[in-house]
N, C-alpha and C positions, 0 to 999 in steps of 0.2 A: 210065702210069708206069711207070719201070724200078724194079723192086725186086729186093733182094738179101735173101736169107734163109741165113745161117749156122747149120748144124746141121739134120739131117733127122730128128730125134727125133719123140716124139709132138706138141709144139708147133710145131716147125718144119714137119713136113708139114703140120698142120693150117691153119697160118698161109699157106702157099705157096699152097695148095690155094683157100682163100678169097679172096686177092689176085687168083688166075688166074681164079676164076670172076665177080669183078668187072670182070675186061678188061684188068689191069695185066700188063707183060711181067715175067716172074718168073724169076731164077736162084736156085738152091739149091745151096749147097755142102756137101760132108760129106765125111769123110774116108775114111769107109766106103762102097764101092758098094753094099753091100747094104743099107744104110739108104734107098735109094731105094725100096724095094718096098713101103715104108709109104705112099707117094703113091698116091692112086686112078688106076685106070688111064686116066681120061680127062684125068690132068693134063698139059698139053703146054708147060709152061715148061722153061727149060733146068735140067739136073742136071749138076752139074761135081764130080769127085772129086777131091779134094785137100786139101792143109792151107790154111786159111784165112790164115795169117800169110804164106803165099807169095805175093809181089807178083805173081807171072806168073798164079797162080791169080783173083786178086784183079781183075786186068786183064780175063782171061777172062770174068769174070762181068759186067765192063761197068762197074765201079766208077767210072769217069770221068764217066758219064752217069746214074750212080742219083741217082733221085729221093728212095728210101728206103731204109734198110740195119737189117736186125735180126738181132742176135748172140742166138741161143737154144740155145746147146751147154749140156750139163751141167758146164761147165770154167767159174766166175766169174773167175778170171784171163785166160782167152782170151776170154770175152765182153766185158770192161771193155778189155783193150789193143786189140781190133779195132774195138770201136765207136769208140774215142778216135783210132785212125788214121784211120777212115772221117769222122770229124766235123772233125778238126784238118788232116790232110794232104790229102785228097781233096774237103773240102768238102761231104760230102754233106749235103743242108740238113736230112733226118729220119733221127735216127739213135736207136735205142731198144737198151737191152741187158737180157738177163735176169738176175735176181739168183737164182741156184740155191740157194744155202747161205745164208740169212738171218745167218750169222756173217761173211760177204763182203759184205754190203751197204754198210759204209761205203767200201770199196774203190771200189765203182761212184760213190758220190757223191763222193769225192774227185777224181774225173775229170769232175765237171759233168755225168753223163749221165743222160739220160732212163731210169729203170729201172723195170722191174716185177718186183717181187718176189712171186711166184704164192705161195709157202709162207707168208709173213708175213700175205699179203691173206687167201688162202684161210682160215689158223686164225682170224682176227679174225672172219671172215663166219662161219665153222662155230659160233663161239662166240656169236655172237649170234643166229642162228638155234636154237641149243639152250637159251639162257637167256634171250633176250628177244624173243620171237617178236612180241611184241604192237607192236613198233615195226620198221618195214620199211625197208632199206636200198633206195634206188631208184637211187642214183647214189653212185660212189667216185671220188675224185680221187687221182692219184699213186697209192699203193700203202695206200690206205685211211688215212692221215693224216687227212683231211678227207671225210666222205660227208654225204650227204643222207637225211634219215631222214622217214619217213612216220609220225606220231604220231596216234593216235586219242585224240579228247578225251572222258573220261568224264563221266558225270551229275554227280559231286560237283564238278567244275570249271564248271559251267553258271554263267555270270555272273562268273567270274572273270576279271581282266584277264591277258592273256599274259605280262606280266612276273614273276607270281607263279611260272611254271613255268621261265623262262629265267634261265640264271645269267648273271651279269655278263662272263664270259668264255667264248672257247671254243665259243660258240653264238650263232648269229643266226636270226632267221625268214626264211624264203623267199617262202612264200605261205601262205594260209589257205583250204581249199575248203568252202564251205557251202552244202547243197542242190544239190550240183553246179555251183555258181558260185565260182571262183577268184579272191581279192582279195589286195592287198599287204597286210600285218598290220605293226602296231607295237607297241612294248612295252605300249601303253594298250587294244589291241584286245580287246574282252569277248568270252571263249570260250563257246560253246554246246554241249550235249552232241551228238556225232556230228560235230563238227569234224574234218576232216583236216588237220594242221597238217603243213608241210613246213619243218624246220629244218636248216641247215647246221651241223656240229658235228664237234669233233674226238672222240676216243673219250671223254677226260677230260668233255668237255662233255656228251654225250647221256647218259651216266652220271649226271650232276647233273640232268637232264631227268627221267629215270627215276625218281630218288629223290624230285623233288619231285611227280611223279605219284601214285607209291605212297603218298607220305605224304597227298596229299589223297585218295586212295581210302580210307585207314585213318582218316581223322581224321573 
């Protein structure tokens, strides 16, 4: 596939190299020639020095034939504008925009872009690891608005129905693993100690699950 990366900072260089290693044809654009020094020496993709808002630069990168484009510079306005141009004017099938500063996230959303907000997602993930290590995140969708958590069932919930720990909103069961065998679970499923429950939840939903489990442990 033909991939274009805008910005050769830490994220851009890592992304470009990962795509190159998987056999994709990669062009990476940066306004500073020195930025390309961060690419590994065995990277054989195209490096293009210039301003990505320049139509000639985008054409040199092959935007008309691009299958995917990622804007990962440190400028949110630049990322949003170029991603919008790629999606609307050049009809690039897969476009991703990096949200660098959380204060600009609404701007990306206003363009209807697929956006990765590493600062917001990273802060939420670090908070979870610091405070709620007993519930492990195994998958994150979007920018962490919905995640899948692995929840260990304590002894005091043995024989209790699943509905006792799941809130009515913002949370739903994905699967339950017992003695190494996974099954689908419903609200009436009776829990057993050492079950591993996977739940899909918003941050508010998993907070309620935590509250219910802690209440059961203390009860």
